[in-house]
C-alpha positions in Angstrom: -17.6 27.5 8.1 -18.6 24.5 6.1 -15.8 21.7 6.3 -15.6 18.1 4.6 -13.8 14.7 5.4 -13.0 12.5 2.6 -12.6 8.8 2.4 -10.9 7.0 -0.1 -8.5 4.0 -0.6 -5.0 4.5 -2.0 -3.6 2.1 -4.6 0.1 1.6 -5.7 -0.4 4.3 -8.6 0.3 7.8 -7.5 -1.2 9.3 -10.6 -4.5 7.3 -9.9 -4.5 8.6 -6.2 -3.9 12.2 -7.3 -6.8 12.1 -9.6 -9.2 10.7 -7.0 -7.9 13.2 -4.4 -8.5 15.9 -6.9 -11.9 15.0 -7.7 -12.7 14.8 -3.8 -11.4 18.2 -3.5 -13.3 19.5 -6.3 -16.6 18.0 -4.8 -15.9 19.5 -1.4 -15.4 23.0 -3.0 -18.7 22.5 -5.1 -20.4 21.5 -2.1 -19.5 24.8 -0.3 -16.5 23.5 1.9 -13.7 26.0 3.0 -11.5 23.2 4.1 -11.5 19.3 3.2 -9.4 16.6 5.1 -8.2 13.5 3.0 -6.8 10.3 4.5 -3.1 9.5 5.6 -1.3 7.8 2.7 -3.4 9.4 0.2 -0.3 9.6 -2.1 0.6 5.7 -1.8 -0.2 2.9 0.3 1.2 1.4 3.2 2.2 -2.4 2.9 4.8 -2.0 0.2 8.6 -2.6 0.3 10.8 0.2 1.9 12.4 0.6 -1.8 8.9 1.2 -3.5 7.7 3.7 -0.8 11.1 5.5 -0.9 10.6 5.8 -4.9 7.1 7.1 -4.5 8.0 9.8 -1.9 8.4 13.4 -2.8 9.4 16.7 -1.4 6.7 18.9 -0.3 7.4 21.2 -3.4 6.9 17.8 -5.7 4.1 17.3 -8.1 1.9 15.4 -5.8 1.5 18.2 -3.3 1.9 21.1 -5.9 -1.2 19.7 -7.8 -3.3 19.6 -4.9 -1.9 23.1 -3.8 -3.0 24.7 -7.1 -6.4 23.3 -6.8 -6.6 24.6 -3.2 -6.0 28.0 -4.6 -8.0 27.8 -7.7 -10.8 26.4 -5.8 -10.6 28.8 -2.7 -10.3 25.8 -0.3 -7.7 24.5 2.2 -6.8 20.9 1.8 -5.2 18.6 4.3 -3.8 15.5 3.0 -1.4 12.7 3.9 1.5 12.0 1.5 5.1 10.6 1.9 8.1 13.2 2.0 11.7 12.4 1.1 14.3 12.2 3.8 17.5 13.7 2.3 20.2 10.8 2.5 18.0 8.2 4.1 16.2 5.3 2.8 13.2 5.8 5.1 10.5 8.5 4.6 8.6 11.0 6.5 4.7 10.2 6.8 4.1 13.8 6.3 0.6 15.6 6.5 0.4 18.6 4.0 -1.7 21.7 4.8 -2.3 23.3 1.7 -4.1 26.7 2.1 -6.4 28.5 -0.2 -4.1 31.4 -0.1 -1.3 29.6 -1.6 0.5 28.8 1.7 2.0 25.5 2.4 2.4 23.7 6.0 3.6 20.3 6.9 3.6 17.9 9.8 6.1 14.8 10.2 4.2 12.2 12.3 5.7 12.1 15.5 4.5 8.6 16.7 5.1 5.8 14.5 2.5 2.6 14.7 5.2 0.0 16.0 2.2 -2.1 17.6 -0.4 -4.7 17.1 1.8 -6.4 14.7 2.8 -3.5 12.5 6.2 -1.7 12.3 6.1 1.6 10.7 9.6 2.2 11.8 10.7 -0.3 9.0 9.5 2.2 6.2 9.2 5.5 8.0 11.5 8.1 9.8 9.7 9.9 12.8 9.3 13.7 12.8 12.0 15.3 14.6 11.5 17.0 18.1 13.3 20.3 16.9 10.6 23.0 18.2 8.9 23.5 15.0 7.4 20.0 14.6 3.7 21.0 15.5 1.3 22.8 12.9 -1.7 24.8 13.4 -3.4 26.4 10.4 -6.0 29.0 10.2 -9.0 28.6 8.0 -11.6 31.1 8.4 -12.2 31.8 12.2 -10.9 28.4 13.0 -7.4 27.2 13.9 -6.9 23.6 13.1 -4.1 21.4 14.8 -2.9 18.8 12.5 -1.9 15.3 13.4 -2.3 12.0 11.9 -3.7 8.3 12.9 -1.7 6.7 15.7 -1.2 10.2 17.2 -4.8 9.8 18.5 -3.4 7.7 21.2 -1.2 10.5 22.7 -3.5 13.2 24.3 -0.6 15.3 25.2 0.2 16.0 21.6 -3.5 17.5 21.2 -3.0 19.5 24.3 0.2 21.0 22.9 -1.8 22.1 19.9 -4.2 23.7 21.9 -1.7 25.6 23.7 -0.8 26.9 20.3 -4.4 28.0 19.6 -6.2 25.1 18.1 -9.9 25.1 18.2 -10.2 22.1 16.0 -8.2 19.0 14.9 -7.5 17.7 11.4 -6.5 14.0 11.7 -5.9 12.2 8.2 -5.8 8.5 9.1 -5.4 5.0 7.8 -6.7 3.3 10.9 -6.0 -0.4 10.4 -8.9 -2.8 10.9 -8.9 -5.4 13.5 -10.3 -6.5 16.9 -11.9 -3.6 18.7 -10.2 -1.1 16.3 -13.4 0.5 15.1 -14.3 0.9 18.8 -11.0 2.4 19.4 -11.2 5.0 16.6 -14.9 6.0 17.8 -13.8 6.2 21.5 -10.7 8.3 20.7 -12.0 10.8 18.1 -14.9 11.6 20.3 -12.4 11.7 23.6 -10.0 14.1 21.8 -12.5 16.5 20.9 -14.5 16.4 24.5 -11.2 16.8 26.7 -9.9 19.8 24.5 -13.3 21.4 23.7 -12.4 21.2 20.1 -14.0 20.1 16.7 -12.2 16.9 15.1 -12.1 16.1 11.8 -11.0 12.6 11.1 -10.4 11.4 7.6 -9.9 7.7 7.2 -9.2 5.0 4.5 -12.0 2.7 3.9 -12.5 -1.2 4.8 -11.7 -3.8 4.2 -8.2 -3.2 5.1 -8.9 -0.1 7.2 -11.7 0.9 9.4 -13.2 3.8 7.6 -15.8 5.8 9.7 -14.6 9.2 8.7 -16.0 11.7 11.2 -16.8 15.4 12.0 -17.0 15.6 16.1 -18.2 18.8 17.8 -16.6 20.1 20.8 -19.0 18.2 23.1 -18.2 14.9 21.5 -21.3 14.9 19.0 -20.7 13.1 15.7 -22.3 15.7 13.3 -21.3 13.8 10.0 -19.3 11.0 8.7 -18.6 8.3 6.0 -19.3 4.9 7.4 -17.6 2.5 4.5 -16.5 2.9 1.0 -15.3 6.2 -0.7 -16.8 9.6 -0.5 -17.4 12.6 1.4 -19.3 14.1 4.5 -19.8 17.6 5.0 -20.5 19.7 8.4 -20.9 23.1 9.5 -18.5 24.3 12.3 -18.3 27.5 14.1 -16.0 29.5 16.5 -19.0 30.4 18.6 -19.7 26.9 19.3 -16.2 26.4 20.7 -16.4 29.4 22.8 -19.8 28.5 24.0 -18.8 24.8 25.2 -15.5 26.4 26.8 -17.5 28.7 28.9 -19.8 25.7 30.0 -17.0 23.3 30.5 -13.9 25.1 31.2 -11.5 22.3 31.7 -8.6 24.0 29.7 -8.9 26.7 32.5 -8.8 24.2 35.1 -5.6 22.6 34.0 -2.6 22.0 36.4 -0.1 20.6 34.4 2.0 21.8 31.3 2.8 19.7 28.3 6.5 19.6 27.4 8.4 17.5 24.8 9.6 14.0 26.0 
């Protein structure tokens, strides 16, 4: 199947962000993609006051996700996109990834690992996703099963193994990977490592410089970067196949050689 990763910088204007996201979804569909991954926080940027972010947040059935869901069904493409979701009765919001299927389905993953590191405190703005037995998301598109995570989750390999245990053969990783010393290197290392150690494809869609690292990528199950967007905004396309995953897993059967299970903390 043909897939795409989209790179864009969100601004404090939901309408503008939605229009640009819809434009990238349309370009991806015109280019033959069956699935497109857009960045974390596509709906609205980080770096704003908690009350501003709370005012921008919506339920999954709200207009931002709904317009993208309508486009997904109309264009026969699955859309994976980062947004902010209302937490009933709380000032903080969920950092949510919506998976909007070409078939009209809607799935969500609420970010489990908040980026309280390197001078940032996401927990001042965000509520961590609950560990309730239903926190993991794997969505099917074509013959590929995509485990959905976001950004800082890349530093927690056990989450990726848990998704593989649920059948993932690829990962969709919307991100806003903050720029800084060695951060571009960390992004490259971690995206490739998560692909290699799980013998899965990885689609990482990031926000661009200067605030973020950019470098959106498609990585194959042997860690080869097959497509990407270095800086600025745009799309990158790649072909991925279920056969490639099977071929790599037969040659490199690391999953069959495991000696430990992954359980919630």
